[in-house]
C-alpha positions in Angstrom: -16.9 20.8 -13.1 -15.3 22.4 -15.9 -14.0 26.4 -15.9 -17.3 27.4 -18.1 -19.4 25.7 -15.5 -17.8 27.6 -12.6 -18.0 30.8 -14.5 -21.5 30.1 -15.1 -22.2 29.9 -11.1 -20.1 33.1 -10.7 -17.1 30.7 -9.2 -13.5 32.1 -10.1 -12.0 29.4 -12.2 -9.1 29.4 -10.0 -11.4 28.3 -7.0 -12.6 25.5 -8.6 -8.9 24.3 -9.6 -8.0 24.8 -6.3 -10.7 22.7 -4.7 -10.1 20.0 -7.4 -6.6 19.7 -6.3 -7.4 19.7 -2.7 -9.9 16.8 -3.2 -7.5 14.9 -5.3 -4.6 15.2 -2.7 -7.1 13.8 -0.2 -8.4 10.8 -2.5 -4.4 9.9 -2.9 -3.5 10.0 0.6 -7.0 8.0 1.3 -5.6 5.5 -1.3 -2.4 5.1 0.4 -3.9 4.3 3.8 -6.2 1.6 2.1 -3.5 0.1 0.3 -1.5 -0.1 3.8 -3.9 -1.9 5.2 -4.4 -4.2 2.2 -0.6 -4.8 2.3 -0.5 -5.7 5.9 -3.4 -8.1 5.9 -1.5 -9.8 2.5 1.5 -10.1 4.7 0.0 -11.7 7.4 -1.9 -14.4 5.2 1.3 -15.0 3.6 2.9 -15.6 7.2 0.0 -17.3 8.6 -1.3 -19.3 5.4 -4.7 -18.5 6.6 -7.3 -15.6 7.0 -7.3 -16.3 10.7 -5.9 -12.9 11.7 -7.1 -10.0 14.0 -8.3 -6.5 12.9 -5.5 -5.4 15.8 -2.7 -7.4 13.9 -3.6 -5.5 10.7 -3.4 -2.3 12.6 0.0 -2.8 13.9 1.2 -4.4 11.0 0.5 -1.1 8.8 1.1 1.4 11.8 -2.1 3.1 11.5 -4.9 3.3 13.9 -8.3 1.6 14.6 -10.0 4.7 13.8 -8.5 4.9 10.6 -9.3 1.3 10.0 -13.3 2.0 10.2 -13.0 5.2 8.2 -12.4 2.4 5.4 -13.8 -1.3 6.4 -16.8 -1.9 8.5 -14.9 -4.7 10.0 -12.9 -7.9 9.2 -15.3 -9.1 6.5 -15.1 -5.7 4.6 -11.4 -5.9 4.4 -11.5 -9.7 3.3 -13.9 -8.7 0.6 -11.5 -6.0 -0.5 -8.7 -8.6 -0.5 -10.9 -11.1 -2.5 -11.4 -8.3 -5.2 -7.9 -7.0 -5.5 -6.8 -10.9 -5.9 -9.5 -11.2 -8.7 -8.2 -7.8 -10.3 -4.9 -9.4 -10.7 -6.2 -12.6 -12.1 -8.2 -10.9 -14.7 -5.2 -9.1 -15.8 -3.1 -12.2 -15.9 -5.9 -14.3 -17.5 -6.5 -12.0 -20.3 -2.7 -11.6 -21.0 -2.3 -15.4 -21.1 -5.5 -15.9 -23.6 -4.5 -13.0 -25.8 -1.0 -14.6 -26.2 -2.5 -17.5 -28.3 -3.6 -17.2 -31.8 -6.3 -20.4 -32.1 -9.6 -19.7 -30.3 -9.3 -23.4 -28.6 -5.5 -22.7 -27.7 -6.8 -19.7 -26.0 -9.5 -21.2 -24.1 -7.2 -24.0 -23.1 -4.6 -21.3 -21.7 -7.1 -19.4 -19.9 -8.4 -22.7 -18.2 -5.3 -24.0 -17.2 -4.5 -20.6 -15.8 -7.8 -20.0 -13.9 -7.3 -23.5 -12.5 -3.8 -22.3 -11.3 -5.5 -19.1 -9.6 -8.0 -21.0 -7.9 -5.4 -23.6 -6.7 -2.0 -22.3 -6.8 -0.4 -25.6 -5.3 -0.9 -27.0 -8.7 2.5 -25.3 -9.7 5.1 -24.0 -7.5 4.8 -20.6 -8.8 3.1 -17.3 -7.6 1.5 -15.0 -10.2 0.5 -12.4 -7.4 2.3 -10.5 -5.5 0.6 -12.2 -2.3 -0.5 -15.7 -1.5 -4.1 -16.3 -2.9 -5.0 -19.7 -1.5 -6.5 -18.6 1.6 -8.6 -16.0 -0.3 -9.8 -18.4 -2.6 -10.9 -20.9 0.4 -12.7 -17.9 2.1 -14.7 -17.2 -1.2 -17.1 -20.1 -0.3 -18.0 -18.2 3.2 -18.2 -14.8 1.2 -20.6 -16.3 -1.0 -23.1 -17.1 1.5 -23.1 -13.3 2.8 -22.0 -11.4 0.2 -23.2 -13.0 -3.1 -23.7 -9.9 -5.0 -20.1 -8.4 -4.0 -18.7 -11.8 -5.3 -20.7 -12.0 -8.4 -19.6 -8.7 -9.3 -15.7 -9.4 -8.6 -16.1 -12.5 -11.0 -17.7 -10.9 -13.6 -14.9 -10.0 -15.8 -13.7 -13.4 -15.7 -17.2 -14.8 -16.7 -17.4 -12.3 -19.7 -13.9 -13.7 -20.7 -15.0 -17.4 -20.4 -18.3 -16.5 -22.5 -16.1 -15.1 -25.0 -13.6 -17.6 -25.3 -16.0 -20.3 -25.5 -18.3 -18.3 -28.4 -15.0 -18.1 -30.0 -14.2 -21.7 -30.4 -17.6 -22.9 -30.9 -17.7 -20.2 -33.7 -14.6 -21.8 -35.6 -15.8 -25.3 -34.9 -13.4 -26.4 -32.5 -16.0 -27.2 -30.0 -19.7 -27.6 -30.4 -21.9 -26.3 -27.8 -26.1 -25.2 -28.3 -25.9 -22.6 -25.5 -22.7 -20.8 -25.4 -23.5 -18.9 -22.1 -24.6 -22.0 -20.1 -21.4 -24.0 -21.2 -19.1 -21.0 -20.1 -21.1 -21.1 -16.8 -20.8 -24.6 -16.4 -17.2 -24.6 -17.3 -16.1 -21.7 -15.1 -17.9 -23.5 -12.1 -16.1 -26.9 -13.0 -12.6 -25.1 -13.2 -13.0 -22.8 -10.0 -14.4 -25.1 -7.6 -12.4 -28.4 -8.5 -9.9 -27.1 -6.1 -12.3 -27.8 -3.3 -13.4 -31.3 -4.4 -9.8 -31.8 -4.8 -9.2 -31.9 -1.2 -12.0 -34.2 -0.7 -10.6 -36.9 -3.2 -9.7 -40.5 -1.6 -6.2 -40.4 -2.9 -4.0 -38.4 -5.2 -4.7 -40.4 -8.4 -8.2 -39.5 -8.2 -7.4 -36.0 -7.8 -8.1 -33.8 -10.9 -4.9 -31.8 -12.4 -5.4 -28.7 -14.1 -5.0 -30.6 -17.5 -7.4 -33.3 -16.6 -10.0 -30.6 -15.8 -9.1 -28.8 -19.0 -9.9 -32.2 -20.7 -12.9 -33.0 -19.1 -14.4 -29.6 -19.7 -13.1 -30.0 -23.8 -14.9 -33.1 -24.6 -18.0 -32.0 -22.5 -18.0 -28.8 -25.1 -18.1 -31.4 -27.9 -14.5 -31.3 -29.0 -13.8 -34.0 -31.5 -11.9 -37.0 -29.7 -8.7 -36.6 -32.1 -7.7 -33.2 -31.0 
């Protein structure tokens, strides 16, 4: 509410400013408490290598209360969704950065694809772009999708939009040839993001797809000339 609006309601402007400062301070404190829960959960995942931790462990690690936990989360699934969304927020920023570092549309699409693969299966290279371990969160995404499909789709939407834009740009300059950009982008995203799941089912190491092999498969599926 502006000072003018407050005056129209006969509220002194100083009162509105004071209330606004109070609400902002409360919001900041709430954000800090939520972040402590998230950091504690991420630390437990890093240590255990899995999402098999208890709410009590998160509470003990964060040095907060059970009542405080349920002020912000309905339960463990809600916490895991928050961790998943936080991981995807970091991934989106990183993916945008790596794509924008390339000039040619096809190179930007390749860089984006390789990096997306690495975010979904960080064992591809011994490096971590995120502050915390990511693999257990992506594993749990399969379970999250069954019960919270709308939340998962909303979290993935920025990545899906970037994929469409990159496929569209490469298609426009003739690097690839696809009749339906959105359909091609959707198939490509699914291929890259869930290849880590199939990777674990492969009979031996030689039949497991790497990031580069996945990119090459997608590239020629998008109609790129073989001489590239």
